[in-house]
C-alpha positions as CSV (number, residue, x, y, z in Angstrom):
1,X,9.5,-104.0,-2.5
2,X,7.6,-103.2,0.7
3,X,4.1,-101.7,0.2
4,X,2.5,-99.0,2.4
5,X,-1.1,-98.3,3.1
6,X,-2.6,-95.2,4.8
7,X,-5.5,-95.3,7.3
8,X,-7.3,-92.1,8.2
9,X,-9.9,-91.9,11.0
10,X,-12.1,-88.9,11.3
11,X,-13.0,-89.0,15.0
12,X,-14.9,-86.6,17.2
13,X,-12.0,-84.9,18.9
14,X,-9.5,-85.2,16.1
15,X,-8.3,-87.3,13.1
16,X,-5.7,-90.0,13.3
17,X,-3.5,-91.0,10.4
18,X,-1.3,-94.1,10.3
19,X,1.1,-95.5,7.7
20,X,1.4,-99.3,7.8
21,X,3.4,-101.7,5.7
22,X,2.3,-105.0,4.2
23,X,3.6,-106.9,7.3
24,X,1.2,-105.0,9.5
25,X,3.9,-102.8,11.1
26,X,2.8,-99.3,11.9
27,X,5.5,-97.0,10.5
28,X,4.1,-93.7,11.6
29,X,1.1,-92.3,13.5
30,X,-0.2,-88.7,13.6
31,X,-3.1,-87.1,15.5
32,X,-4.5,-83.7,14.6
33,X,-7.3,-82.1,16.6
34,X,-10.2,-79.8,15.7
35,X,-13.0,-78.1,17.7
36,X,-16.4,-79.4,18.6
37,X,-19.3,-77.0,18.9
38,X,-22.4,-77.2,21.1
39,X,-24.8,-74.5,19.9
40,X,-27.5,-75.7,22.3
41,X,-27.8,-78.3,25.1
42,X,-27.7,-81.7,23.6
43,X,-26.5,-80.4,20.2
44,X,-23.1,-81.3,18.7
45,X,-21.7,-80.0,15.5
46,X,-18.4,-79.7,13.6
47,X,-17.1,-77.8,10.5
48,X,-16.2,-80.4,7.8
49,X,-13.5,-78.1,6.6
50,X,-11.9,-78.3,10.0
51,X,-11.6,-82.1,9.3
52,X,-10.1,-81.5,5.9
53,X,-7.5,-79.0,7.2
54,X,-6.5,-81.4,10.0
55,X,-6.1,-84.2,7.5
56,X,-3.9,-82.0,5.3
57,X,-1.8,-81.1,8.3
58,X,-1.5,-84.8,9.2
59,X,-0.6,-85.9,5.7
60,X,2.1,-83.2,5.4
61,X,3.6,-84.6,8.6
62,X,3.3,-88.3,7.9
63,X,4.3,-88.5,4.2
64,X,7.8,-87.1,4.7
65,X,8.4,-89.8,7.3
66,X,7.9,-92.7,4.8
67,X,8.8,-93.6,1.2
68,X,5.8,-92.1,-0.6
69,X,6.6,-94.2,-3.7
70,X,5.6,-97.3,-1.7
71,X,2.1,-96.0,-1.0
72,X,-0.3,-98.5,-2.6
73,X,-3.7,-97.4,-1.2
74,X,-5.5,-95.2,1.3
75,X,-8.8,-95.8,3.2
76,X,-10.9,-94.3,5.9
77,X,-12.7,-94.7,9.2
78,X,-15.0,-92.0,10.5
79,X,-17.5,-91.1,13.2
80,X,-20.8,-92.6,12.0
81,X,-24.2,-90.9,11.5
82,X,-22.7,-87.4,11.0
83,X,-24.8,-85.4,8.5
84,X,-22.7,-83.6,5.9
85,X,-25.0,-81.7,3.5
86,X,-23.5,-80.6,0.2
87,X,-24.9,-78.3,-2.5
88,X,-24.9,-78.7,-6.3
89,X,-21.2,-77.6,-6.3
90,X,-20.4,-80.0,-3.4
91,X,-19.8,-77.2,-1.0
92,X,-20.8,-77.6,2.6
93,X,-24.1,-76.0,3.3
94,X,-24.1,-76.1,7.2
95,X,-22.0,-77.5,10.0
96,X,-22.2,-81.3,10.3
97,X,-24.6,-82.6,12.9
98,X,-22.8,-85.4,14.7
99,X,-23.5,-88.9,16.0
100,X,-24.1,-87.8,19.6
101,X,-26.4,-84.9,18.8
102,X,-29.8,-85.4,20.5
103,X,-32.0,-82.8,18.8
104,X,-34.0,-85.2,16.7
105,X,-36.3,-86.9,19.2
106,X,-39.4,-85.5,17.6
107,X,-38.2,-86.5,14.1
108,X,-37.3,-90.0,15.1
109,X,-40.8,-90.5,16.6
110,X,-42.3,-89.1,13.4
111,X,-40.3,-91.5,11.2
112,X,-41.4,-94.5,13.2
113,X,-45.1,-93.4,13.1
114,X,-45.0,-92.8,9.3
115,X,-43.3,-96.2,8.8
116,X,-46.3,-97.8,10.6
117,X,-44.8,-98.4,14.0
118,X,-41.6,-100.0,15.3
119,X,-42.3,-103.5,13.9
120,X,-43.0,-102.1,10.4
121,X,-39.9,-99.9,10.6
122,X,-37.8,-102.9,11.3
123,X,-39.1,-104.6,8.2
124,X,-37.6,-101.7,6.1
125,X,-34.2,-101.3,7.9
126,X,-33.9,-103.9,10.7
127,X,-33.0,-100.9,13.0
128,X,-34.7,-98.4,15.1
129,X,-34.5,-94.8,14.1
130,X,-32.1,-93.6,16.9
131,X,-31.5,-90.0,17.6
132,X,-27.9,-90.4,16.6
133,X,-28.8,-91.7,13.1
134,X,-28.5,-89.6,10.0
135,X,-32.1,-90.0,8.9
136,X,-33.6,-88.0,11.8
137,X,-31.1,-85.2,11.2
138,X,-32.1,-84.9,7.5
139,X,-35.8,-84.6,8.5
140,X,-34.9,-82.1,11.2
141,X,-33.1,-79.9,8.6
142,X,-36.1,-80.1,6.2
143,X,-38.5,-79.0,9.0
144,X,-36.2,-76.4,10.7
145,X,-33.9,-75.2,7.9
146,X,-35.9,-75.6,4.7
147,X,-33.6,-73.3,2.7
148,X,-30.7,-75.6,3.6
149,X,-32.7,-78.7,2.7
150,X,-33.7,-77.3,-0.6
151,X,-30.1,-76.5,-1.5
152,X,-28.9,-80.0,-0.6
153,X,-27.8,-82.2,-3.5
154,X,-26.4,-85.1,-1.4
155,X,-26.0,-86.1,2.2
156,X,-22.8,-88.0,3.1
157,X,-20.9,-89.0,6.3
158,X,-17.7,-87.4,7.7
159,X,-15.2,-89.9,6.3
160,X,-17.0,-89.7,2.9
161,X,-16.4,-86.0,2.8
162,X,-12.6,-86.5,3.3
163,X,-12.6,-89.2,0.6
164,X,-14.4,-86.9,-1.8
165,X,-11.8,-84.2,-1.1
166,X,-9.0,-86.6,-2.0
167,X,-10.5,-88.2,-5.1
168,X,-13.4,-86.1,-6.2
169,X,-16.1,-88.8,-6.2
170,X,-19.2,-88.8,-4.0
171,X,-20.2,-92.1,-2.3
172,X,-20.7,-93.8,1.0
173,X,-20.0,-97.4,2.0
174,X,-22.4,-100.1,3.2
175,X,-21.4,-99.8,6.9
176,X,-21.9,-96.1,7.1
177,X,-25.1,-96.3,5.0
178,X,-26.4,-98.7,7.6
179,X,-26.2,-95.9,10.1
180,X,-28.5,-93.6,8.3
181,X,-31.4,-95.6,9.6
182,X,-32.9,-95.5,6.1
183,X,-30.9,-98.3,4.6
184,X,-32.2,-101.9,4.0
185,X,-29.3,-103.8,5.5
186,X,-30.8,-107.2,4.5
187,X,-30.9,-106.3,0.8
188,X,-28.1,-103.8,0.9
189,X,-29.9,-100.9,-0.7
190,X,-31.6,-97.6,0.3
191,X,-35.1,-98.1,1.7
192,X,-36.7,-95.8,-0.9
193,X,-40.2,-96.8,0.0
194,X,-39.6,-95.6,3.6
195,X,-37.7,-92.5,2.4
196,X,-40.8,-91.5,0.4
197,X,-43.2,-92.2,3.2
198,X,-41.4,-89.8,5.6
199,X,-41.3,-87.1,2.9
200,X,-37.6,-87.0,2.0
201,X,-36.1,-86.8,-1.5
202,X,-34.6,-90.0,-2.7
203,X,-32.0,-88.3,-4.9
204,X,-30.0,-86.9,-1.9
205,X,-28.8,-90.3,-0.9
206,X,-25.3,-91.2,-2.3
207,X,-24.2,-94.3,-4.3
208,X,-23.2,-97.1,-1.9
209,X,-20.0,-99.1,-2.2
210,X,-18.6,-102.1,-0.5
211,X,-16.0,-101.0,2.1
212,X,-13.1,-102.6,0.1
213,X,-14.2,-101.1,-3.3
214,X,-12.0,-98.5,-4.9
215,X,-13.9,-95.2,-4.9
216,X,-11.4,-93.2,-6.9
217,X,-7.8,-92.2,-7.2
218,X,-5.6,-89.5,-5.8
219,X,-5.8,-86.5,-8.2
220,X,-2.9,-84.5,-9.5
221,X,-4.0,-81.5,-7.4
222,X,-4.2,-83.5,-4.2
223,X,-0.8,-85.1,-5.0
224,X,0.8,-81.7,-5.1
225,X,-0.9,-80.8,-1.7
226,X,-0.1,-83.9,0.2
227,X,2.8,-85.8,-1.5
228,X,0.8,-88.9,-2.1
229,X,1.5,-90.1,-5.6
230,X,-1.1,-89.3,-8.3
231,X,-3.2,-92.4,-9.1
232,X,-3.0,-94.1,-5.7
233,X,-6.3,-96.0,-5.1
234,X,-8.7,-94.4,-2.7
235,X,-10.7,-97.2,-1.0
236,X,-14.2,-96.7,0.3
237,X,-13.6,-97.6,4.0
238,X,-16.2,-97.8,6.8
239,X,-17.9,-96.3,9.8
240,X,-15.7,-96.3,12.8
241,X,-17.8,-98.5,15.1
242,X,-17.6,-101.2,12.4
243,X,-14.2,-100.8,10.9
244,X,-12.4,-100.5,14.2
245,X,-13.6,-104.0,15.0
246,X,-12.2,-105.2,11.7
247,X,-8.9,-104.0,13.1
248,X,-9.5,-106.3,16.1
249,X,-10.0,-109.3,13.9
250,X,-13.8,-109.5,14.2
251,X,-14.0,-110.7,10.6
252,X,-15.2,-114.3,11.2
253,X,-17.9,-115.2,13.6
254,X,-18.0,-115.5,17.3
255,X,-15.3,-113.0,18.6
256,X,-16.5,-110.2,20.8
257,X,-14.9,-106.8,20.6
258,X,-15.2,-103.7,22.8
259,X,-14.1,-100.3,21.6
260,X,-13.4,-97.7,24.3
261,X,-13.5,-94.5,22.3
262,X,-15.5,-91.4,23.0
263,X,-18.4,-93.7,22.6
264,X,-18.4,-97.4,23.6
265,X,-19.1,-100.3,21.3
266,X,-19.7,-104.0,22.0
267,X,-19.7,-105.8,18.7
268,X,-20.0,-109.3,17.1
269,X,-19.2,-110.2,13.5
270,X,-21.9,-112.2,11.6
271,X,-21.5,-114.4,8.5
272,X,-25.3,-114.1,7.8
273,X,-28.1,-111.6,8.2
274,X,-30.2,-111.8,11.4
275,X,-33.4,-110.2,12.4
276,X,-33.3,-107.6,15.2
277,X,-36.3,-108.1,17.5
278,X,-37.5,-104.9,19.0
279,X,-34.5,-103.1,17.5
280,X,-32.5,-103.5,20.6
281,X,-29.2,-103.8,18.7
282,X,-27.7,-102.1,15.7
283,X,-27.4,-104.4,12.7
284,X,-25.1,-103.1,10.0
285,X,-23.5,-104.4,6.9
286,X,-19.9,-105.3,7.7
287,X,-16.7,-104.3,5.9
288,X,-16.2,-107.8,4.3
289,X,-18.8,-108.2,1.4
290,X,-21.9,-110.2,2.2
291,X,-21.3,-110.2,6.0
292,X,-23.1,-108.4,8.8
293,X,-22.2,-106.8,12.1
294,X,-24.2,-106.7,15.4
295,X,-23.4,-104.1,18.0
296,X,-24.7,-102.0,20.8
297,X,-23.3,-98.4,21.3
298,X,-23.1,-96.4,24.4
299,X,-22.6,-92.6,24.0
300,X,-20.0,-91.7,26.7
301,X,-17.4,-94.4,27.3
302,X,-13.9,-92.9,27.3
303,X,-15.8,-89.7,26.8
304,X,-16.9,-90.0,30.5
305,X,-13.2,-90.1,31.6
306,X,-12.5,-87.1,29.3
307,X,-15.4,-85.2,30.9
308,X,-14.2,-86.1,34.4
309,X,-10.7,-84.9,33.6
310,X,-12.0,-81.6,32.2
311,X,-14.3,-81.1,35.1
312,X,-11.3,-81.0,37.5
313,X,-9.7,-78.3,35.4
314,X,-6.3,-76.7,35.6
315,X,-5.6,-78.1,39.1
316,X,-5.4,-81.6,37.7
317,X,-3.4,-80.6,34.7
318,X,-0.9,-78.7,36.7
319,X,-0.4,-81.4,39.2
320,X,0.1,-84.0,36.5
321,X,2.7,-81.8,34.8
322,X,4.6,-81.5,38.1
323,X,4.7,-85.3,38.2
324,X,5.6,-85.5,34.5
325,X,2.7,-87.7,33.6
326,X,-0.5,-87.3,31.6
327,X,-3.7,-86.2,33.5
328,X,-5.2,-89.6,32.7
329,X,-2.3,-91.5,34.2
330,X,-2.5,-89.2,37.2
331,X,-6.2,-90.2,37.7
332,X,-5.3,-93.8,37.2
333,X,-2.6,-93.6,39.9
334,X,-5.3,-92.3,42.3
335,X,-7.8,-94.9,41.3
336,X,-5.6,-97.9,41.4
337,X,-5.2,-98.1,45.2
338,X,-8.9,-97.8,45.8
339,X,-10.9,-101.0,46.4
340,X,-12.8,-102.8,43.5
341,X,-16.3,-101.5,43.5
342,X,-15.1,-98.0,44.7
343,X,-16.4,-98.7,48.2
344,X,-20.0,-98.5,47.0
345,X,-19.7,-95.5,44.7
346,X,-21.6,-96.0,41.4
347,X,-21.6,-94.0,38.2
348,X,-24.2,-93.9,35.4
349,X,-22.5,-92.6,32.2
350,X,-25.5,-91.0,30.5
351,X,-23.8,-87.7,29.8
352,X,-25.4,-87.1,26.4
353,X,-28.4,-89.4,26.7
354,X,-28.0,-93.0,25.9
355,X,-28.5,-95.4,23.0
356,X,-27.8,-98.8,24.5
357,X,-28.6,-100.7,26.6
358,X,-31.4,-98.2,27.2
359,X,-32.7,-96.0,24.4
360,X,-33.2,-92.7,26.2
361,X,-31.8,-89.6,24.5
362,X,-32.9,-87.5,27.5
363,X,-31.2,-89.5,30.2
364,X,-28.6,-87.8,32.4
365,X,-25.6,-89.2,34.3
366,X,-25.2,-89.5,38.0
367,X,-23.1,-90.7,40.9
368,X,-24.8,-92.7,43.6
369,X,-23.7,-93.9,47.0
370,X,-21.5,-90.9,47.8
371,X,-19.9,-91.0,51.3
372,X,-17.6,-88.7,53.2
373,X,-14.8,-91.3,52.9
374,X,-14.8,-91.2,49.1
375,X,-11.8,-89.5,47.5
376,X,-10.9,-88.3,44.1
377,X,-9.5,-91.7,43.4
378,X,-12.8,-93.4,44.2
379,X,-14.6,-91.1,41.8
380,X,-12.0,-91.8,39.0
381,X,-12.4,-95.6,39.6
382,X,-16.2,-95.3,39.7
383,X,-16.2,-93.6,36.3
384,X,-14.2,-96.5,34.8
385,X,-16.4,-99.1,36.5
386,X,-19.6,-97.4,35.5
387,X,-18.5,-97.4,31.8
388,X,-17.6,-101.1,32.1
389,X,-21.0,-101.9,33.7
390,X,-22.8,-100.1,30.9
391,X,-20.9,-102.1,28.3
392,X,-21.6,-105.3,30.3
393,X,-25.3,-104.6,29.9
394,X,-24.8,-104.4,26.1
395,X,-22.8,-107.6,26.1
396,X,-25.5,-109.4,28.0
397,X,-28.1,-108.1,25.5
398,X,-26.0,-109.5,22.6
399,X,-25.6,-112.8,24.4
400,X,-29.4,-113.0,24.9
401,X,-30.1,-112.3,21.2
402,X,-30.5,-115.0,18.5
403,X,-27.3,-114.1,16.6
404,X,-26.7,-117.6,15.4
405,X,-23.1,-117.2,16.6
406,X,-21.6,-118.5,19.8
407,X,-19.8,-115.7,21.6
408,X,-16.2,-116.1,22.4
409,X,-14.5,-116.9,25.7
410,X,-12.4,-113.7,25.4
411,X,-12.9,-110.0,24.8
412,X,-10.7,-108.0,22.4
413,X,-10.6,-104.4,23.5
414,X,-9.4,-101.3,21.6
415,X,-9.6,-97.5,21.6
416,X,-7.9,-94.9,23.7
417,X,-9.3,-96.3,27.0
418,X,-7.7,-99.7,26.3
419,X,-4.3,-98.2,26.9
420,X,-5.1,-98.2,30.7
421,X,-4.0,-101.4,32.4
422,X,-6.3,-100.5,35.3
423,X,-9.3,-100.2,33.0
424,X,-8.4,-103.5,31.2
425,X,-8.3,-105.2,34.6
426,X,-11.7,-103.7,35.6
427,X,-13.2,-105.0,32.3
428,X,-11.7,-108.5,32.9
429,X,-13.1,-108.6,36.4
430,X,-16.6,-107.3,35.6
431,X,-17.0,-109.5,32.5
432,X,-15.1,-112.4,34.2
433,X,-13.3,-113.1,30.9
434,X,-9.7,-112.6,29.6
435,X,-9.3,-109.2,28.0
436,X,-6.9,-109.0,25.1
437,X,-5.4,-106.2,23.1
438,X,-3.9,-106.7,19.7
439,X,-1.1,-104.7,17.9
440,X,-2.7,-101.7,16.3
441,X,-5.7,-101.7,18.6
442,X,-4.7,-98.4,20.2
443,X,-4.9,-96.8,16.7
444,X,-8.7,-97.3,16.7
445,X,-10.4,-97.1,13.3
446,X,-7.3,-96.0,11.4
447,X,-5.8,-99.5,11.8
448,X,-8.9,-101.1,10.4
449,X,-9.0,-98.6,7.6
450,X,-5.4,-99.4,6.7
451,X,-6.3,-103.1,6.5
452,X,-9.3,-102.3,4.3
453,X,-7.0,-100.2,2.1
454,X,-4.7,-103.2,1.7
455,X,-7.5,-105.4,0.5
456,X,-8.8,-102.7,-1.8
457,X,-5.5,-102.2,-3.5
458,X,-4.7,-105.9,-3.8
459,X,-2.1,-106.5,-1.1
460,X,-4.5,-109.1,0.4
461,X,-7.2,-110.8,-1.5
462,X,-9.8,-110.6,1.4
463,X,-10.2,-109.2,4.9
464,X,-10.2,-112.8,6.2
465,X,-6.7,-113.4,4.9
466,X,-5.6,-109.9,5.9
467,X,-6.4,-110.9,9.6
468,X,-3.2,-112.9,9.7
469,X,-1.3,-109.6,10.3
470,X,-3.3,-108.8,13.5
471,X,-0.8,-109.7,16.2
472,X,-1.6,-110.4,19.9
473,X,-0.2,-107.8,22.3
474,X,-1.5,-108.3,25.9
475,X,-3.8,-110.5,27.9
476,X,-5.4,-109.5,31.2
477,X,-6.9,-112.3,33.3
478,X,-9.9,-111.8,35.7
479,X,-9.1,-111.8,39.4
480,X,-11.4,-114.4,40.9
481,X,-11.4,-112.5,44.3
482,X,-13.1,-109.5,42.6
483,X,-15.9,-111.5,41.0
484,X,-18.3,-111.4,44.0
485,X,-17.6,-107.7,44.6
486,X,-18.4,-106.8,41.0
487,X,-21.4,-109.2,40.8
488,X,-23.0,-107.4,43.8
489,X,-22.1,-103.9,42.4
490,X,-23.5,-104.8,39.0
491,X,-26.8,-105.9,40.5
492,X,-27.1,-102.5,42.2
493,X,-26.0,-100.7,39.0
494,X,-28.8,-102.4,37.0
495,X,-31.4,-101.1,39.4
496,X,-30.3,-97.4,39.3
497,X,-31.8,-96.3,36.0
498,X,-35.2,-98.0,36.5
499,X,-35.5,-96.6,39.9
500,X,-34.3,-93.0,39.2
501,X,-35.1,-92.4,35.5
502,X,-37.9,-89.9,36.4
503,X,-35.3,-87.7,38.1
504,X,-32.6,-88.1,35.5
505,X,-34.1,-86.1,32.6
506,X,-33.3,-82.6,31.4
507,X,-36.2,-80.1,31.8
C-alpha cells in the first residue's frame, strides 16, 4: 500500500502544507496566509495562534483530498529564530518576535561583551549573535518586558509551536536550536555557561531532538479536528533555511543550494564540524544526525520583489488582471526585454537591514545609477539582479572559507523566486554556473519536511537514501555573452555599500 507523509512549513507570509507519497510525488499542496505586524520601524511580529488557525484550515482542505488511512508521518519546517514565549500552561504570552526583527542591536552587543568578545563567543556557539537570532530577543524581553519574561516557562520556535499543538510535547530540533545563538553546535547542546553569563534562566530552553526523531503522536482530539488518524508519528522537523536545502538534495557534501524565499539562503552541507572564523557564516546542525550545515542568509531576497510589487499598488494589480496574469509575471514580462545589467541601474536589497554578506541591521536599501531612460522594466530587472548580486557575495564568502568541501559546479535553486525563468537565467549568468531546479523545490521547506517525516516514520532509513526521490526538473545554462556585462556590474555593486554606508542608515 502506498504511504503518505505530510510536510508543513510555517513561513513569514503563510503556511504551506503538502501531501507526498513514498515515491516522492506531491499529491496535494495548500497555502494559507496570515498577517504580519510591524508595531515599530524594524520590528516584525506575528500571533502564533494565527499560524495554528491557518494550519487547521489547510489540514481541513488537504486531508479530504487524500486517503487519510495512508498517512504515515508528519513533520515541519518553519521560519527560524522566531521567539514564541509560553507560560506554565503553555499559553502564548506575547506575539512572536520574528527572524527579520531588528530591535535587538543593543542586546546582541551586550551578549558579545558578556561572552568576552567575538572570539570568545565563537568558542561557545561558533556563531555571532545576530539581531535575527532568538537569544537577543529573549534578553530584550527580560529587559523591556520583565513581567512577560518572569511568566515564561519555555521559549520555542514557530514550527515547534505547531508541533506542540498537534502532539502536546514541547521540544525543538538541532537545526532550529542552532539559530538561538545560544547553542553549542559543535557538541550539540545548549551553551549553559554562556546563558548564565548573560543573565538568562537555563530552564526556559526546551529539550533538543534530532530532526528525524519522533517528537510525539497525533492525539485523539487533534484527529477529530483534522482528520489525521490518531497515533500518526509527529517528527521533529527543522528550521526552514536548513530543511529546505534537504529538499534540494544538500545531504552529502559539496552541493550548493540557493533558496529564494522572503529571505535568501546560500547553503552547503557538511559531513563534519568546521570552525567559523570571525563568525562570517552561520554554522548549524543539519537535519541528518551528526552532520552540519554552512550558510549565509540575506534578509530581503524574494521579499524585495514582493516589496516592489506592493509599492506599485493597485495600478499594477489591475493591469495584471486585465492581462490575466499574476503581478509577478507582469513585472517579469516588463523586465525580460531590458538589457542584462538593467542599463546601469543597480539595487541594494537591504530593506530590513542585512545579515550577510554584511552584518548591518541598520542598513537601508537603495537604487543607484537612475537615468531618465530607465523604465519600470529596468527597475524590476534591477531588483532581481541586485538580489542575485547579494547572494553571489555570500557564495563567494562560502567559497573563500575553509569548509573542507569542494563546492559543486552547479547551483540548485528553490523557493518562490525560483519559479521565474528570468530570475533563474539571471542567477546562471551572474554566477556563471548551471542553475538547476528539482521536483518539489517550489514547495520550499514543506518538501524537505515531508522527506524528514518519511525518515522519521521509517519509509526511508536515512536522509541520504531518501535523496533518491529528489528528481531533476530544469536546467538553465549561463549565457557567455552576458558574463562580461555582469562581471562589470558586480564590481560596481560591491563598491556601493562601502562607499555609501554612512548615508544608508535609519536615523
